[in-house]
One Martini backbone bead per residue (centre of mass of N, CA, C, O) as a GRO file, in nm:
protein
  387
    1MET     BB    1  28.241  20.860   8.381
    2MET     BB    2  28.535  20.855   8.259
    3GLY     BB    3  28.456  20.681   8.019
    4ASP     BB    4  28.267  20.895   7.894
    5PHE     BB    5  28.478  21.113   7.863
    6THR     BB    6  28.667  20.963   7.670
    7LEU     BB    7  28.457  20.921   7.448
    8ALA     BB    8  28.398  21.223   7.402
    9PHE     BB    9  28.686  21.306   7.336
   10SER     BB   10  28.714  21.119   7.086
   11ALA     BB   11  28.460  21.228   6.930
   12ALA     BB   12  28.603  21.529   6.922
   13GLY     BB   13  28.926  21.425   6.833
   14GLY     BB   14  29.065  21.272   7.036
   15THR     BB   15  29.360  21.097   7.177
   16VAL     BB   16  29.398  20.760   7.325
   17ASN     BB   17  29.565  20.538   7.466
   18ARG     BB   18  29.480  20.211   7.551
   19HIS     BB   19  29.655  20.231   7.838
   20ILE     BB   20  29.477  20.471   7.916
   21GLN     BB   21  29.347  20.608   8.238
   22ILE     BB   22  29.091  20.723   8.451
   23VAL     BB   23  29.152  20.734   8.808
   24ALA     BB   24  29.021  20.658   9.147
   25PRO     BB   25  29.180  20.578   9.399
   26PRO     BB   26  29.134  20.484   9.721
   27GLN     BB   27  29.434  20.638   9.775
   28GLY     BB   28  29.346  20.922   9.615
   29GLU     BB   29  29.357  21.096   9.328
   30ARG     BB   30  29.252  21.183   9.044
   31GLY     BB   31  29.392  21.029   8.740
   32VAL     BB   32  29.655  20.928   8.528
   33PHE     BB   33  29.694  20.601   8.385
   34VAL     BB   34  29.907  20.311   8.345
   35GLY     BB   35  29.972  20.011   8.238
   36LYS     BB   36  30.208  19.747   8.282
   37ASP     BB   37  30.190  19.642   7.964
   38ILE     BB   38  30.356  19.865   7.870
   39THR     BB   39  30.599  19.962   7.663
   40GLY     BB   40  30.874  20.148   7.592
   41ALA     BB   41  30.812  20.170   7.288
   42GLU     BB   42  30.520  20.283   7.325
   43LEU     BB   43  30.593  20.536   7.481
   44ALA     BB   44  30.789  20.652   7.239
   45ALA     BB   45  30.621  20.634   6.964
   46GLU     BB   46  30.370  20.798   7.090
   47PRO     BB   47  30.126  20.967   7.190
   48LEU     BB   48  29.907  20.931   7.457
   49VAL     BB   49  29.799  21.228   7.409
   50ARG     BB   50  29.561  21.417   7.196
   51VAL     BB   51  29.497  21.762   7.147
   52PRO     BB   52  29.328  21.930   6.945
   53ALA     BB   53  29.283  22.246   6.839
   54SER     BB   54  28.961  22.232   6.870
   55LEU     BB   55  29.014  22.181   7.210
   56VAL     BB   56  29.144  22.456   7.248
   57ILE     BB   57  29.086  22.688   7.507
   58THR     BB   58  29.080  23.016   7.431
   59ALA     BB   59  29.029  23.349   7.413
   60ALA     BB   60  28.935  23.329   7.117
   61VAL     BB   61  28.709  23.130   7.167
   62ALA     BB   62  28.558  23.294   7.381
   63GLY     BB   63  28.522  23.554   7.187
   64CYS     BB   64  28.296  23.401   7.000
   65SER     BB   65  28.110  23.481   7.220
   66ASP     BB   66  27.863  23.704   7.260
   67ILE     BB   67  27.835  23.715   7.576
   68VAL     BB   68  28.132  23.758   7.639
   69THR     BB   69  28.164  24.023   7.480
   70GLN     BB   70  27.948  24.183   7.634
   71CYS     BB   71  28.077  24.160   7.914
   72CYS     BB   72  28.352  24.295   7.843
   73ALA     BB   73  28.222  24.575   7.763
   74GLU     BB   74  28.143  24.634   8.080
   75LEU     BB   75  28.421  24.675   8.159
   76SER     BB   76  28.645  24.897   8.310
   77ASP     BB   77  28.873  24.683   8.258
   78SER     BB   78  29.053  24.743   7.976
   79PRO     BB   79  29.111  24.472   7.860
   80ALA     BB   80  29.041  24.157   7.883
   81SER     BB   81  29.160  23.888   8.004
   82ASP     BB   82  29.210  23.562   7.960
   83THR     BB   83  29.084  23.480   8.230
   84VAL     BB   84  28.811  23.621   8.196
   85LEU     BB   85  28.727  23.484   7.931
   86LEU     BB   86  28.735  23.192   8.039
   87ALA     BB   87  28.537  23.229   8.275
   88LEU     BB   88  28.295  23.323   8.102
   89PHE     BB   89  28.282  23.069   7.934
   90LEU     BB   90  28.221  22.869   8.163
   91LEU     BB   91  27.970  23.008   8.274
   92THR     BB   92  27.793  23.004   8.006
   93GLU     BB   93  27.822  22.704   7.931
   94LYS     BB   94  27.704  22.592   8.196
   95ALA     BB   95  27.423  22.733   8.160
   96ARG     BB   96  27.340  22.572   7.898
   97GLY     BB   97  27.414  22.283   7.923
   98ALA     BB   98  27.301  22.069   7.682
   99GLU     BB   99  27.360  22.306   7.464
  100SER     BB  100  27.651  22.244   7.505
  101GLN     BB  101  27.947  22.123   7.348
  102TRP     BB  102  28.097  22.115   7.659
  103GLN     BB  103  27.958  21.928   7.867
  104TRP     BB  104  28.157  21.687   7.897
  105TYR     BB  105  28.372  21.872   8.031
  106LEU     BB  106  28.217  22.016   8.263
  107ASP     BB  107  28.130  21.747   8.409
  108ALA     BB  108  28.449  21.679   8.485
  109LEU     BB  109  28.461  21.902   8.667
  110PRO     BB  110  28.482  22.045   8.945
  111ARG     BB  111  28.217  22.157   9.156
  112ALA     BB  112  28.441  22.257   9.356
  113GLY     BB  113  28.642  22.466   9.499
  114VAL     BB  114  28.999  22.451   9.641
  115ASN     BB  115  29.113  22.709   9.649
  116ALA     BB  116  29.155  23.026   9.783
  117LEU     BB  117  28.867  23.128   9.679
  118HIS     BB  118  28.740  22.878   9.890
  119PHE     BB  119  28.789  22.971  10.154
  120ASP     BB  120  28.703  22.978  10.465
  121GLU     BB  121  28.671  23.152  10.753
  122ARG     BB  122  28.891  23.001  10.903
  123ASP     BB  123  29.115  23.032  10.696
  124MET     BB  124  29.111  23.347  10.681
  125ASN     BB  125  29.178  23.396  10.978
  126ALA     BB  126  29.460  23.254  10.961
  127LEU     BB  127  29.547  23.483  10.720
  128THR     BB  128  29.568  23.726  10.880
  129GLY     BB  129  29.818  23.951  10.757
  130THR     BB  130  29.892  23.799  10.507
  131PRO     BB  131  29.978  23.783  10.182
  132LEU     BB  132  29.762  23.572  10.109
  133GLY     BB  133  29.518  23.705  10.240
  134ARG     BB  134  29.538  23.969  10.071
  135ALA     BB  135  29.519  23.838   9.789
  136VAL     BB  136  29.237  23.711   9.824
  137GLU     BB  137  29.079  23.966   9.892
  138ALA     BB  138  29.152  24.121   9.633
  139LYS     BB  139  29.037  23.917   9.431
  140LEU     BB  140  28.742  23.915   9.530
  141ARG     BB  141  28.694  24.215   9.477
  142GLN     BB  142  28.747  24.202   9.174
  143LEU     BB  143  28.529  23.995   9.101
  144ARG     BB  144  28.292  24.162   9.207
  145ARG     BB  145  28.329  24.403   9.016
  146GLN     BB  146  28.300  24.247   8.756
  147TYR     BB  147  28.021  24.122   8.804
  148ASN     BB  148  27.864  24.392   8.839
  149CYS     BB  149  27.904  24.485   8.540
  150PHE     BB  150  27.751  24.199   8.404
  151MET     BB  151  27.489  24.100   8.545
  152ALA     BB  152  27.262  24.222   8.368
  153THR     BB  153  27.355  24.087   8.103
  154LEU     BB  154  27.308  23.796   8.195
  155GLU     BB  155  27.006  23.816   8.258
  156ARG     BB  156  26.917  23.899   7.974
  157TRP     BB  157  27.026  23.647   7.837
  158LYS     BB  158  26.849  23.441   7.983
  159GLN     BB  159  26.571  23.558   7.891
  160SER     BB  160  26.626  23.552   7.569
  161THR     BB  161  26.723  23.223   7.564
  162GLY     BB  162  26.632  23.025   7.818
  163VAL     BB  163  26.840  23.001   8.017
  164ASP     BB  164  26.867  22.803   8.343
  165GLY     BB  165  27.132  22.860   8.448
  166LEU     BB  166  27.369  22.967   8.646
  167VAL     BB  167  27.497  23.333   8.703
  168SER     BB  168  27.656  23.365   8.950
  169PHE     BB  169  27.912  23.456   9.152
  170GLU     BB  170  27.992  23.165   9.237
  171VAL     BB  171  28.040  23.068   8.944
  172TYR     BB  172  28.254  23.276   8.871
  173LYS     BB  173  28.450  23.184   9.090
  174TRP     BB  174  28.475  22.895   8.994
  175ALA     BB  175  28.589  22.961   8.715
  176HIS     BB  176  28.848  23.095   8.818
  177ALA     BB  177  28.954  22.844   8.970
  178ILE     BB  178  28.986  22.672   8.719
  179VAL     BB  179  29.184  22.849   8.566
  180LEU     BB  180  29.402  22.875   8.788
  181SER     BB  181  29.442  22.538   8.811
  182ARG     BB  182  29.426  22.444   8.470
  183ALA     BB  183  29.573  22.635   8.313
  184ILE     BB  184  29.792  22.696   8.044
  185SER     BB  185  30.103  22.760   7.871
  186LEU     BB  186  30.161  22.759   7.539
  187HIS     BB  187  30.453  22.911   7.526
  188SER     BB  188  30.630  22.713   7.706
  189PHE     BB  189  30.583  22.434   7.491
  190ALA     BB  190  30.691  22.472   7.219
  191GLU     BB  191  30.816  22.292   6.953
  192THR     BB  192  30.910  22.571   6.835
  193SER     BB  193  31.164  22.851   6.794
  194ASP     BB  194  31.058  22.984   6.535
  195SER     BB  195  31.017  23.327   6.488
  196SER     BB  196  30.891  23.319   6.184
  197ARG     BB  197  30.666  23.163   6.332
  198PRO     BB  198  30.368  23.163   6.432
  199PRO     BB  199  30.171  23.086   6.660
  200PRO     BB  200  29.905  22.867   6.644
  201HIS     BB  201  29.743  23.073   6.872
  202GLY     BB  202  29.895  23.316   6.873
  203ASP     BB  203  29.863  23.531   7.151
  204CYS     BB  204  29.765  23.298   7.295
  205ASP     BB  205  29.818  23.132   7.610
  206ARG     BB  206  29.595  23.068   7.782
  207ALA     BB  207  29.456  22.731   7.853
  208LEU     BB  208  29.210  22.485   7.797
  209LEU     BB  209  29.245  22.114   7.841
  210PRO     BB  210  29.117  21.841   7.769
  211TYR     BB  211  29.267  21.586   7.981
  212LEU     BB  212  29.528  21.734   8.057
  213ASP     BB  213  29.384  21.836   8.342
  214MET     BB  214  29.416  21.531   8.479
  215PHE     BB  215  29.700  21.583   8.559
  216ASN     BB  216  29.920  21.552   8.798
  217HIS     BB  217  30.151  21.631   9.041
  218SER     BB  218  30.523  21.619   9.034
  219SER     BB  219  30.863  21.627   9.134
  220HIS     BB  220  30.863  21.339   8.950
  221PRO     BB  221  30.819  21.337   8.644
  222ASN     BB  222  30.676  21.117   8.355
  223ALA     BB  223  30.556  21.372   8.199
  224PHE     BB  224  30.473  21.558   7.890
  225TRP     BB  225  30.421  21.863   7.697
  226THR     BB  226  30.327  21.981   7.363
  227VAL     BB  227  30.328  22.217   7.098
  228SER     BB  228  30.227  22.203   6.791
  229SER     BB  229  30.220  22.346   6.473
  230ASP     BB  230  29.893  22.267   6.458
  231GLY     BB  231  29.793  22.315   6.782
  232SER     BB  232  29.843  22.073   6.916
  233VAL     BB  233  29.845  21.855   7.213
  234CYS     BB  234  30.105  21.654   7.356
  235VAL     BB  235  30.155  21.344   7.531
  236CYS     BB  236  30.439  21.229   7.701
  237ALA     BB  237  30.671  20.962   7.802
  238SER     BB  238  30.866  20.815   8.006
  239SER     BB  239  30.988  20.606   8.202
  240CYS     BB  240  30.803  20.390   8.454
  241SER     BB  241  30.986  20.193   8.626
  242SER     BB  242  31.032  20.406   8.889
  243SER     BB  243  30.741  20.430   8.941
  244PRO     BB  244  30.484  20.422   9.127
  245ARG     BB  245  30.244  20.185   9.233
  246THR     BB  246  29.898  20.084   9.185
  247TYR     BB  247  29.573  19.978   9.297
  248ALA     BB  248  29.309  19.964   9.046
  249ALA     BB  249  29.051  19.815   8.911
  250GLY     BB  250  29.226  19.538   8.929
  251GLN     BB  251  29.509  19.696   8.886
  252GLU     BB  252  29.832  19.772   8.777
  253LEU     BB  253  29.944  20.107   8.826
  254THR     BB  254  30.065  20.416   8.671
  255GLU     BB  255  30.125  20.737   8.728
  256LEU     BB  256  30.082  21.033   8.540
  257CYS     BB  257  30.301  21.321   8.560
  258PHE     BB  258  30.350  21.647   8.617
  259SER     BB  259  30.492  21.965   8.625
  260TYR     BB  260  30.386  22.280   8.764
  261GLY     BB  261  30.641  22.376   8.900
  262HIS     BB  262  30.813  22.644   9.069
  263LYS     BB  263  30.686  22.705   9.400
  264PRO     BB  264  30.560  22.853   9.647
  265ASN     BB  265  30.331  22.783   9.890
  266THR     BB  266  30.143  23.027   9.838
  267GLU     BB  267  30.086  22.946   9.536
  268TRP     BB  268  29.969  22.670   9.581
  269LEU     BB  269  29.729  22.764   9.750
  270TYR     BB  270  29.611  22.974   9.558
  271GLU     BB  271  29.582  22.786   9.294
  272TYR     BB  272  29.530  22.468   9.431
  273GLY     BB  273  29.502  22.400   9.761
  274PHE     BB  274  29.802  22.282   9.795
  275LEU     BB  275  30.085  22.091   9.927
  276PRO     BB  276  30.383  21.992   9.856
  277PRO     BB  277  30.607  21.781   9.940
  278ASP     BB  278  30.904  21.895   9.990
  279ASN     BB  279  30.951  22.206   9.918
  280SER     BB  280  31.244  22.352   9.766
  281HIS     BB  281  31.071  22.643   9.668
  282ASP     BB  282  31.030  22.793   9.912
  283ALA     BB  283  30.872  23.115   9.992
  284TRP     BB  284  30.863  23.456  10.108
  285PRO     BB  285  30.675  23.729  10.078
  286TYR     BB  286  30.807  24.070  10.020
  287PHE     BB  287  30.689  24.392  10.053
  288VAL     BB  288  30.808  24.683   9.904
  289GLU     BB  289  30.847  25.014  10.044
  290PRO     BB  290  30.911  25.310   9.939
  291LEU     BB  291  31.105  25.562  10.032
  292GLY     BB  292  31.019  25.900  10.078
  293SER     BB  293  30.935  26.125   9.883
  294PRO     BB  294  30.715  26.172   9.632
  295GLU     BB  295  30.937  26.233   9.423
  296LEU     BB  296  31.115  25.984   9.476
  297VAL     BB  297  30.897  25.764   9.442
  298GLU     BB  298  30.843  25.828   9.144
  299ILE     BB  299  31.127  25.750   9.049
  300LYS     BB  300  31.127  25.463   9.153
  301LEU     BB  301  30.882  25.359   8.990
  302MET     BB  302  31.020  25.409   8.719
  303TRP     BB  303  31.251  25.213   8.764
  304LEU     BB  304  31.081  24.956   8.804
  305GLN     BB  305  30.959  24.965   8.520
  306GLU     BB  306  31.221  24.969   8.352
  307LEU     BB  307  31.338  24.696   8.510
  308GLY     BB  308  31.102  24.489   8.582
  309LEU     BB  309  31.014  24.535   8.893
  310PRO     BB  310  30.869  24.407   9.149
  311PRO     BB  311  30.734  24.491   9.480
  312ARG     BB  312  30.888  24.195   9.526
  313ILE     BB  313  31.015  23.941   9.740
  314MET     BB  314  31.175  23.621   9.776
  315LEU     BB  315  31.212  23.430  10.072
  316PRO     BB  316  31.384  23.171  10.140
  317ASP     BB  317  31.437  22.883  10.287
  318PRO     BB  318  31.726  22.818  10.453
  319ALA     BB  319  31.699  22.497  10.427
  320THR     BB  320  31.719  22.518  10.089
  321LEU     BB  321  32.009  22.606  10.102
  322HIS     BB  322  32.316  22.625   9.993
  323ASP     BB  323  32.627  22.659  10.021
  324GLY     BB  324  32.671  23.007   9.963
  325GLN     BB  325  32.379  23.083   9.923
  326SER     BB  326  32.174  23.325   9.852
  327CYS     BB  327  31.860  23.463   9.957
  328ILE     BB  328  31.916  23.668   9.718
  329ASP     BB  329  31.892  23.824   9.431
  330SER     BB  330  31.978  24.078   9.223
  331ALA     BB  331  31.695  24.201   9.197
  332ALA     BB  332  31.634  24.220   9.501
  333LEU     BB  333  31.877  24.394   9.571
  334LEU     BB  334  31.794  24.635   9.397
  335LEU     BB  335  31.525  24.691   9.533
  336LEU     BB  336  31.637  24.748   9.818
  337CYS     BB  337  31.819  24.983   9.741
  338LEU     BB  338  31.598  25.167   9.629
  339ALA     BB  339  31.397  25.170   9.877
  340ALA     BB  340  31.606  25.280  10.107
  341LEU     BB  341  31.607  25.550   9.997
  342ASP     BB  342  31.612  25.871  10.197
  343ASP     BB  343  31.506  26.223  10.193
  344THR     BB  344  31.355  26.237  10.505
  345SER     BB  345  31.624  26.152  10.661
  346ASP     BB  346  31.861  26.254  10.880
  347GLN     BB  347  32.016  25.988  10.922
  348PHE     BB  348  32.074  25.941  10.626
  349SER     BB  349  32.228  26.202  10.564
  350GLN     BB  350  32.454  26.154  10.780
  351THR     BB  351  32.541  25.859  10.682
  352VAL     BB  352  32.530  25.894  10.354
  353GLY     BB  353  32.361  26.147  10.228
  354GLN     BB  354  32.250  26.373  10.014
  355ILE     BB  355  31.950  26.396   9.835
  356GLU     BB  356  31.919  26.470   9.484
  357LEU     BB  357  31.695  26.583   9.243
  358SER     BB  358  31.696  26.457   8.875
  359SER     BB  359  31.498  26.380   8.662
  360PRO     BB  360  31.554  26.036   8.656
  361TYR     BB  361  31.758  26.122   8.873
  362PHE     BB  362  32.012  26.099   9.136
  363SER     BB  363  32.190  26.207   9.427
  364ILE     BB  364  32.474  26.105   9.643
  365GLY     BB  365  32.679  26.319   9.766
  366GLY     BB  366  32.713  26.429   9.445
  367SER     BB  367  32.646  26.144   9.316
  368VAL     BB  368  32.540  26.015   9.033
  369VAL     BB  369  32.242  25.804   8.974
  370ASP     BB  370  32.206  25.623   8.644
  371ASP     BB  371  32.230  25.320   8.747
  372ASP     BB  372  32.220  25.006   8.890
  373GLU     BB  373  32.519  24.980   8.965
  374LYS     BB  374  32.547  25.244   9.126
  375LEU     BB  375  32.334  25.178   9.332
  376CYS     BB  376  32.471  24.932   9.464
  377ILE     BB  377  32.737  25.070   9.535
  378SER     BB  378  32.617  25.291   9.717
  379ALA     BB  379  32.469  25.105   9.915
  380SER     BB  380  32.712  24.937  10.006
  381ALA     BB  381  32.898  25.171  10.104
  382ALA     BB  382  32.662  25.271  10.313
  383GLY     BB  383  32.521  25.005  10.448
  384ILE     BB  384  32.227  24.921  10.358
  385ILE     BB  385  32.371  24.666  10.253
  386GLU     BB  386  32.464  24.324  10.249
  387GLU     BB  387  32.656  24.084  10.083
   0.00000   0.00000   0.00000
């Protein structure tokens, strides 16, 4: 089947080095492998895989579909995000079946979701009360609301076009899981940083790329990708001499892997449904609730927006910290300082000082706090936080 996928990818304009193949080894996941007979010069000479701009599926591509546009128009939360556009594109193209020009790609995608959106009842019970459990529940509620908005539009589209594929909520959830686990950020690895030239895919960032999404993750990657000025995406590799080898299809092969980035375990489970071994970037999310009167909380929320601070800090595993390294960064420290100020607590007033409001600022014990530096100094002096 993967041989057919490679042929279809090439027929659609993609390029694959003759030494590259997609293999599912006996002990491991399906991935992209290179034969042992490739030379270092061949690795460095040209891209191993090239995805032309015509095969880069962005929100702009999805938006060219009439039914996707109609569904987005039904959403109460406008405008639709790139993720929603891409998920609707997958849903409707999958429903078209053989009539879709993307069938060769859709057939190669996992048939069942494996990330947090598809956790079973036992998994969700184990996550009860955790940040990950709450995030999954909130996401599923959001997806259900979205689907209810355009469900009737999808059914009318099926009847008018004769499309007989499923357009159920479960397929929409599957499509979101695919986007969540396989879409890349085009702006992350652009080939040029020349700000005078517009990005080749415009404002579109998240995208699905056939073949590129077959590469697995490794904390020691031996391959990387870049977006060229013509909009194509190329995969290149460094030396594979130190990479582990495996035997599959009667050959000695080396798997080519990307790094999916540095993420805490909760994000790995949420997005991909697995945990990388020995994750040195693990952290626990802690959601900070601002204290105080409604008037003070309103000022705090304004500060958070102005400073670009999310109401969450990530607390790393102490075992992953180096000697002398703080468990929280300056942004998290600022968030804690801001959240801890409380003008409704007598104990706070007696210990720290009276808070007086004068939007957008406030004063503590008669001293005006009008920037983040003063906030941290005031909080530290008052013993709200420890350095």
